[in-house]
N, C-alpha and C positions, 0 to 999 in steps of 0.2 A: 517649530518655534525657534526664532533667532533672538538671542538676548541683545538689548541695545549695548553699545560700548560703554565701558566704565568712563567716568570723567571726574574732574576736580572742579569745585566751585569755591569762591571766596567766602569770607565770613558773613557778609551782608546777604548774599543770595542764600547761603546755607541757613541763616536765621529765618529768612522768609519761608523757605521750604520746610524747615525743621524747627519750629518755634521753641521747642524744648531745649535747644542748644543756647548756651550763653555766648553771644557774639564776641564779648570781650575776652573770652578764654580760648577761642579757636583761631588758628591761623589759616586753615583751609579745611575743606570737607571733601573726602573722597567717596564717591558713590559707585558701588559695584553691583552689577546685575549678574546673577548666575543661576543656572538651572541645575547643574551638576558640577562638582568641583573636587579635584583630588587635593585635599588639604595637606596630606603628607608630603607631596611633591612641593607644594608652595612653602610649607614650613621648612623643608630642607633647603630650598633655594634661599629663603630669608636667612637661615642659620649660616649657610656657606658664604653668603655675601657679607654678613656681619663678621664672620671669622676672618675673611679676607681683608677686612678693614680694621682688624685688631681686637675684635670682641672675643671674650672667653665663652665657649659653648659647653653646656653640660646637660645631661639627661637625668631624669629622676631627681631633680633639685627643686626645692620649693623656696621661693622668696619669702622670708619671714618679716623683713623690715627694710625700709629705705634708708639710705645714708644721704643726708642733705648738706649742702654747703650753706654759708651764712645767708645767701639770698633765697634759700628755700628750694633750690634746684636739686633734683636727685642726681648724685654723682657716683652712686654705688648701691649695693644691696647686701644685707645679711641674709645668708641662705642656709638651708638644711638639706643635707644629702639624705634622701628618703630611703636609700638602701643601707648605708652604714650608720646613719644617725649623726654623723659629724656636722659641725657648724662652721 
């Protein structure tokens, strides 16, 4: 078995294929096919890329609340360290 390649579709096509999506709230839709996946490696690649672009990376941390700007965009999070209990 060979999985088809992953692809990206615009909001109109995504709404046709996935009518449960709200076309007004999506910019694009990524479709992934996979039979077996090493999610640990993918997660590490995403985390390392984010860190390289300036993101703070943490393990055993739970997001407890979003921090929003005046326009309602998330600009940060309040978090709980699940090991120490620090917030």
